[in-house]
C-alpha positions as semicolon CSV with decimal commas, in nm:
position;residue;x (nm);y (nm);z (nm)
1;M;-1,444;-1,712;1,629
2;L;-1,309;-1,958;1,376
3;L;-1,096;-1,840;1,090
4;N;-0,987;-2,042;0,794
5;H;-0,729;-1,944;0,532
6;K;-1,003;-1,830;0,295
7;C;-1,142;-1,569;0,532
8;T;-1,478;-1,739;0,579
9;H;-1,584;-1,655;0,933
10;F;-1,869;-1,753;1,156
11;P;-1,913;-1,817;1,529
12;A;-1,788;-2,157;1,642
13;S;-2,130;-2,238;1,793
14;W;-2,285;-2,217;1,446
15;Q;-2,058;-2,491;1,320
16;E;-2,138;-2,746;1,585
17;V;-2,420;-2,983;1,661
18;I;-2,599;-2,847;1,965
19;N;-2,748;-3,076;2,228
20;V;-3,087;-2,942;2,333
21;M;-3,295;-3,081;2,618
22;I;-3,666;-3,070;2,536
23;M;-3,954;-3,169;2,768
24;Q;-4,176;-3,440;2,625
25;P;-4,558;-3,453;2,674
26;H;-4,525;-3,734;2,928
27;G;-4,308;-3,514;3,153
28;M;-3,978;-3,679;3,069
29;F;-3,681;-3,491;2,922
30;Q;-3,497;-3,605;2,611
31;Y;-3,183;-3,470;2,440
32;F;-3,193;-3,392;2,070
33;N;-2,915;-3,302;1,835
34;I;-3,006;-2,982;1,653
35;Y;-2,804;-2,855;1,361
36;V;-2,788;-2,477;1,363
37;P;-2,778;-2,351;1,001
38;L;-2,475;-2,156;0,887
39;P;-2,524;-1,794;0,789
40;R;-2,428;-1,681;0,441
41;I;-2,051;-1,672;0,424
42;M;-1,927;-1,321;0,360
43;K;-1,757;-1,303;0,023
44;R;-1,847;-0,982;-0,158
45;I;-1,631;-0,671;-0,115
46;L;-1,692;-0,352;-0,310
47;L;-1,382;-0,136;-0,331
48;L;-1,402;0,234;-0,408
49;S;-1,054;0,275;-0,550
50;D;-0,846;0,383;-0,849
51;I;-0,844;0,088;-1,090
52;N;-0,500;0,188;-1,222
53;S;-0,325;0,214;-0,886
54;A;-0,053;-0,040;-0,809
55;H;-0,181;-0,054;-0,450
56;T;-0,534;-0,133;-0,571
57;K;-0,400;-0,416;-0,784
58;K;-0,206;-0,561;-0,490
59;W;-0,507;-0,535;-0,256
60;V;-0,741;-0,693;-0,509
61;T;-0,498;-0,979;-0,572
62;V;-0,476;-1,052;-0,199
63;L;-0,855;-1,057;-0,157
64;L;-0,911;-1,271;-0,465
65;N;-0,659;-1,523;-0,337
66;E;-0,857;-1,542;-0,013
67;G;-1,176;-1,639;-0,195
68;F;-1,358;-1,305;-0,207
69;T;-1,566;-1,176;-0,496
70;I;-1,440;-0,826;-0,573
71;G;-1,606;-0,529;-0,739
72;V;-1,427;-0,200;-0,801
73;F;-1,593;0,138;-0,846
74;S;-1,329;0,362;-1,001
75;L;-1,331;0,728;-1,100
76;S;-1,053;0,652;-1,348
77;E;-1,093;0,472;-1,675
78;P;-0,867;0,164;-1,689
79;T;-0,544;0,189;-1,884
80;D;-0,528;-0,189;-1,933
81;N;-0,744;-0,497;-1,883
82;W;-0,572;-0,650;-1,579
83;Y;-0,901;-0,659;-1,389
84;T;-1,080;-0,870;-1,651
85;L;-0,798;-1,122;-1,646
86;S;-0,829;-1,137;-1,267
87;G;-1,206;-1,180;-1,269
88;V;-1,275;-0,843;-1,107
89;E;-1,598;-0,661;-1,188
90;L;-1,534;-0,297;-1,280
91;L;-1,859;-0,122;-1,199
92;S;-1,791;0,233;-1,310
93;C;-1,567;0,427;-1,544
94;G;-1,610;0,784;-1,428
95;G;-1,435;0,957;-1,713
96;F;-1,196;1,143;-1,483
97;E;-0,827;1,153;-1,564
98;T;-0,607;0,876;-1,425
99;N;-0,483;1,080;-1,128
100;S;-0,831;1,195;-1,035
101;F;-0,783;1,150;-0,662
102;N;-0,511;1,417;-0,673
103;K;-0,767;1,687;-0,757
104;T;-0,791;2,008;-0,560
105;T;-1,050;2,052;-0,285
106;T;-1,284;2,244;-0,516
107;E;-1,254;1,984;-0,791
108;K;-1,326;1,707;-0,542
109;L;-1,669;1,859;-0,487
110;S;-1,749;1,739;-0,840
111;Y;-1,767;1,392;-0,689
112;L;-2,103;1,491;-0,542
113;G;-2,246;1,412;-0,883
114;K;-2,126;1,052;-0,850
115;R;-2,325;0,985;-0,534
116;Q;-2,619;0,826;-0,715
117;A;-2,388;0,617;-0,932
118;V;-2,227;0,471;-0,621
119;R;-2,564;0,392;-0,467
120;E;-2,677;0,218;-0,786
121;T;-2,351;0,023;-0,792
122;I;-2,408;-0,091;-0,433
123;K;-2,762;-0,200;-0,521
124;K;-2,633;-0,396;-0,820
125;F;-2,330;-0,559;-0,656
126;Q;-2,488;-0,626;-0,313
127;P;-2,161;-0,611;-0,114
128;D;-2,108;-0,740;0,235
129;I;-1,862;-0,456;0,300
130;L;-1,792;-0,126;0,127
131;H;-1,424;-0,032;0,145
132;A;-1,291;0,303;0,022
133;H;-0,921;0,328;-0,052
134;Y;-0,817;0,692;-0,012
135;A;-0,985;0,896;0,258
136;S;-1,071;1,212;0,066
137;S;-1,220;1,143;-0,279
138;Y;-1,329;0,779;-0,255
139;G;-1,386;0,828;0,114
140;L;-1,637;1,100;0,038
141;L;-1,823;0,881;-0,213
142;G;-1,849;0,600;0,040
143;A;-1,958;0,832;0,319
144;M;-2,237;0,980;0,105
145;S;-2,363;0,635;0,005
146;G;-2,499;0,564;0,353
147;F;-2,394;0,197;0,325
148;H;-2,263;0,000;0,623
149;P;-2,035;-0,169;0,712
150;Y;-1,810;0,097;0,563
151;F;-1,429;0,097;0,583
152;I;-1,183;0,368;0,485
153;S;-0,817;0,296;0,417
154;V;-0,592;0,601;0,449
155;W;-0,312;0,609;0,192
156;G;-0,098;0,910;0,282
157;S;-0,143;1,232;0,087
158;D;-0,516;1,218;0,166
159;V;-0,437;1,314;0,528
160;L;-0,086;1,460;0,493
161;L;-0,134;1,694;0,196
162;F;-0,507;1,720;0,110
163;P;-0,635;1,887;0,433
164;N;-0,484;2,231;0,367
165;N;-0,797;2,441;0,424
166;L;-1,120;2,439;0,625
167;V;-1,326;2,276;0,349
168;S;-1,085;1,984;0,298
169;K;-1,055;1,931;0,672
170;S;-1,433;1,925;0,702
171;I;-1,456;1,667;0,423
172;L;-1,216;1,434;0,605
173;K;-1,396;1,474;0,937
174;Y;-1,729;1,394;0,770
175;N;-1,588;1,088;0,592
176;F;-1,428;0,946;0,908
177;R;-1,747;1,011;1,106
178;K;-1,939;0,788;0,863
179;A;-1,680;0,507;0,866
180;D;-1,715;0,195;1,079
181;K;-1,343;0,120;1,053
182;I;-1,047;0,340;0,963
183;I;-0,734;0,160;0,849
184;V;-0,385;0,312;0,832
185;S;-0,056;0,154;0,734
186;S;0,185;0,331;0,970
187;K;0,221;0,518;1,297
188;T;0,279;0,834;1,094
189;L;-0,062;0,800;0,931
190;D;-0,221;0,703;1,262
191;T;-0,104;1,032;1,414
192;A;-0,214;1,234;1,111
193;T;-0,557;1,068;1,093
194;R;-0,633;1,130;1,461
195;Q;-0,635;1,504;1,388
196;F;-0,966;1,455;1,206
197;T;-1,146;1,190;1,411
198;K;-1,197;1,073;1,767
199;K;-1,210;0,714;1,645
200;T;-0,909;0,487;1,689
201;P;-0,760;0,384;1,354
202;V;-0,646;0,027;1,306
203;I;-0,284;-0,002;1,199
204;I;-0,237;-0,269;0,932
205;P;0,088;-0,226;0,740
206;F;0,104;-0,314;0,373
207;G;0,236;-0,669;0,377
208;I;0,517;-0,797;0,158
209;D;0,511;-1,129;-0,026
210;T;0,847;-1,248;0,101
211;T;0,834;-1,559;-0,115
212;L;0,808;-1,350;-0,430
213;F;1,048;-1,083;-0,305
214;A;1,318;-1,334;-0,219
215;P;1,683;-1,242;-0,149
216;A;1,950;-1,260;-0,418
217;D;2,318;-1,348;-0,408
218;R;2,495;-1,023;-0,498
219;S;2,846;-1,129;-0,401
220;G;3,134;-1,105;-0,645
221;R;2,999;-0,820;-0,852
222;K;3,253;-0,574;-0,991
223;S;3,005;-0,292;-1,053
224;V;2,753;-0,128;-0,817
225;T;2,401;-0,031;-0,918
226;I;2,199;0,211;-0,710
227;G;1,826;0,177;-0,776
228;T;1,490;0,325;-0,686
229;V;1,128;0,243;-0,766
230;K;0,898;0,544;-0,734
231;S;0,657;0,760;-0,927
232;L;0,838;1,047;-1,097
233;R;0,682;1,322;-0,889
234;T;0,852;1,606;-0,705
235;V;0,739;1,475;-0,365
236;Y;0,944;1,157;-0,411
237;G;1,275;1,339;-0,451
238;I;1,410;1,166;-0,761
239;D;1,586;1,493;-0,845
240;L;1,761;1,478;-0,508
241;L;1,874;1,123;-0,582
242;I;2,017;1,222;-0,922
243;R;2,205;1,512;-0,763
244;A;2,337;1,287;-0,486
245;F;2,440;1,029;-0,747
246;A;2,635;1,295;-0,938
247;K;2,826;1,375;-0,620
248;V;2,897;1,003;-0,570
249;V;3,036;0,980;-0,922
250;S;3,257;1,282;-0,854
251;S;3,383;1,124;-0,530
252;L;3,451;0,785;-0,688
253;P;3,566;0,860;-1,045
254;E;3,728;0,519;-1,091
255;S;3,430;0,316;-0,971
256;D;3,192;0,134;-1,202
257;I;2,861;0,267;-1,069
258;S;2,520;0,336;-1,221
259;L;2,172;0,454;-1,123
260;T;1,848;0,285;-1,230
261;I;1,516;0,463;-1,183
262;V;1,195;0,261;-1,227
263;G;0,882;0,470;-1,257
264;E;0,676;0,711;-1,461
265;G;0,534;1,054;-1,395
266;P;0,517;1,422;-1,487
267;E;0,878;1,493;-1,389
268;R;1,036;1,251;-1,634
269;E;1,157;1,511;-1,885
270;N;1,290;1,739;-1,612
271;L;1,477;1,450;-1,452
272;T;1,625;1,343;-1,784
273;N;1,746;1,698;-1,845
274;L;1,886;1,720;-1,491
275;A;2,095;1,405;-1,538
276;A;2,231;1,546;-1,865
277;S;2,315;1,882;-1,709
278;L;2,510;1,706;-1,433
279;G;2,700;1,494;-1,683
280;V;2,571;1,158;-1,557
281;D;2,303;1,083;-1,817
282;D;2,511;0,797;-1,959
283;M;2,514;0,636;-1,613
284;V;2,141;0,681;-1,542
285;T;1,882;0,438;-1,679
286;M;1,513;0,525;-1,660
287;L;1,266;0,238;-1,693
288;P;0,884;0,238;-1,699
289;P;0,682;0,075;-1,419
290;V;0,668;-0,304;-1,429
291;S;0,454;-0,576;-1,274
292;Q;0,562;-0,726;-0,943
293;D;0,696;-1,046;-1,095
294;K;0,914;-0,840;-1,332
295;L;1,015;-0,602;-1,055
296;V;1,191;-0,874;-0,855
297;P;1,468;-0,936;-1,114
298;L;1,525;-0,561;-1,129
299;L;1,566;-0,543;-0,752
300;H;1,804;-0,837;-0,773
301;S;2,015;-0,636;-1,018
302;F;2,047;-0,351;-0,766
303;D;2,317;-0,340;-0,500
304;I;2,179;-0,045;-0,306
305;A;1,827;0,101;-0,295
306;A;1,768;0,471;-0,231
307;F;1,448;0,664;-0,154
308;L;1,499;1,034;-0,088
309;S;1,134;1,136;-0,067
310;R;1,039;1,481;0,059
311;S;0,730;1,324;0,217
312;E;0,633;0,958;0,258
313;S;0,350;0,800;0,451
314;F;0,486;0,445;0,464
315;G;0,732;0,285;0,220
316;V;0,610;-0,029;0,045
317;A;0,881;-0,005;-0,221
318;V;1,142;0,023;0,053
319;L;1,020;-0,295;0,219
320;E;1,014;-0,480;-0,113
321;A;1,377;-0,378;-0,162
322;S;1,469;-0,486;0,191
323;S;1,291;-0,818;0,141
324;T;1,531;-0,898;-0,145
325;G;1,829;-0,828;0,081
326;L;1,912;-0,473;-0,029
327;P;2,057;-0,209;0,204
328;V;1,851;0,109;0,177
329;V;1,919;0,481;0,209
330;V;1,607;0,685;0,289
331;S;1,506;1,035;0,391
332;K;1,437;1,076;0,759
333;T;1,070;1,157;0,706
334;G;0,729;1,008;0,780
335;G;0,686;0,633;0,755
336;L;1,034;0,578;0,611
337;T;1,176;0,599;0,962
338;E;0,949;0,309;1,062
339;V;1,046;0,071;0,782
340;V;1,422;0,138;0,798
341;D;1,624;0,096;1,118
342;H;1,908;0,348;1,104
343;E;2,252;0,187;1,078
344;I;2,094;-0,159;1,100
345;T;1,890;-0,215;0,781
346;G;2,009;0,102;0,611
347;F;2,066;0,471;0,667
348;H;1,844;0,770;0,739
349;T;1,951;1,097;0,576
350;E;1,834;1,448;0,650
351;P;1,553;1,539;0,407
352;G;1,685;1,741;0,115
353;N;2,047;1,706;0,228
354;I;2,222;1,590;-0,089
355;D;2,567;1,579;0,069
356;D;2,444;1,355;0,350
357;A;2,278;1,117;0,105
358;A;2,588;1,103;-0,115
359;E;2,807;1,029;0,189
360;K;2,585;0,736;0,292
361;L;2,586;0,597;-0,062
362;V;2,966;0,622;-0,089
363;G;3,001;0,440;0,243
364;L;2,791;0,150;0,115
365;I;2,967;0,138;-0,222
366;N;3,304;0,109;-0,050
367;D;3,194;-0,161;0,196
368;P;3,044;-0,479;0,041
369;D;3,029;-0,648;0,382
370;L;2,821;-0,362;0,521
371;R;2,586;-0,388;0,224
372;K;2,538;-0,758;0,285
373;R;2,492;-0,720;0,660
374;M;2,233;-0,442;0,627
375;G;2,055;-0,633;0,351
376;T;2,031;-0,943;0,570
377;N;1,901;-0,734;0,861
378;G;1,645;-0,573;0,631
379;R;1,518;-0,909;0,511
380;D;1,485;-1,026;0,873
381;K;1,288;-0,711;0,963
382;V;1,040;-0,769;0,680
383;L;0,995;-1,133;0,781
384;R;0,943;-1,031;1,140
385;E;0,716;-0,727;1,099
386;Y;0,570;-0,705;0,747
387;E;0,476;-1,052;0,623
388;L;0,183;-1,044;0,380
389;K;0,015;-1,337;0,553
390;N;-0,017;-1,129;0,871
391;T;-0,176;-0,844;0,677
392;I;-0,427;-1,092;0,534
393;K;-0,513;-1,224;0,879
394;D;-0,566;-0,873;1,014
395;I;-0,793;-0,754;0,735
396;C;-0,993;-1,078;0,745
397;R;-1,040;-1,030;1,117
398;L;-1,175;-0,678;1,063
399;Y;-1,409;-0,793;0,789
400;S;-1,530;-1,074;1,014
401;E;-1,600;-0,845;1,308
402;E;-1,838;-0,637;1,099
403;T;-2,021;-0,917;0,919
404;T;-2,090;-1,131;1,226
405;R;-2,244;-0,861;1,441
């Protein structure tokens, strides 16, 4: 197969002039050059995905940059017009709330009513591939559509948290049975997904744009900023980080340290109150989510990144931090153990152990050379294992395999 940087694939033999020997009426043979016509180049991808998700936006941007035409069928109404500026066709506004894919198993059955809408969308958009992002809700819509080739990308909670009863487990098994390809981003998700299918998932990590997420020179700073970038939900342990930070402040009363939290979510008020109750609210800054280009300067302002999630399927935000040369402190859970090498690119801490987290943070605050060394190692790991260009090559290869059969 030939592959160019725009993901246009077709067999090499279709691109060449073929010499064909044809018998002439007088019994002699003569060679002719025959041009074999090229098939239609695959360009149209229909995503079943939440239009407001940061991961959807990243995925769409990657595919657009590779020359694809993208349509998105979303159960959530858009909160802004980013997709129109990008030239993406939004084919459905379902009227569900923004976090619709976090519905309960019973509520997910309401998606059955969207089956015809998806089929009509497919008929209108005429995709080459249908790709559901999130195995439960959007995965169910794609499975019921009957369209092929059909891909499912597993995100995390869809296989780690959703399958908590027989009905939800049956939904996942049905969805995976209908899929031609199942994509996961980590070994953790690979193991979890295999509980519901005999198929072999393809591991394609979320890639990091290492040119955008470039390292920063943090030497010579007098103060130390600990930072995190996560949704303000209980599962991501922001409360644990604030408690650990309070212990750090108590251990280092003379140090100029602060905590910056970038994110939004239902726990915001509780977290604000927690910081006040611990007497560190004047040292904690809470910022709303920002675009990737605005996120980079924020990461450059951090000296240490911390992610104390109670559960985590992968760790894109961790890798983005590492790519900018930050040492990271993470919970020893799920995919976080894959993206952080303990005592090399950062530290693992026991999940929920505030004292352990605080100890690791104090160690990094007191040792600028260790921060720099771990940050450099983290950047090298991202370059070696999580380059965006490799993710693009892998997904293009999968798309090509299905459209050239």
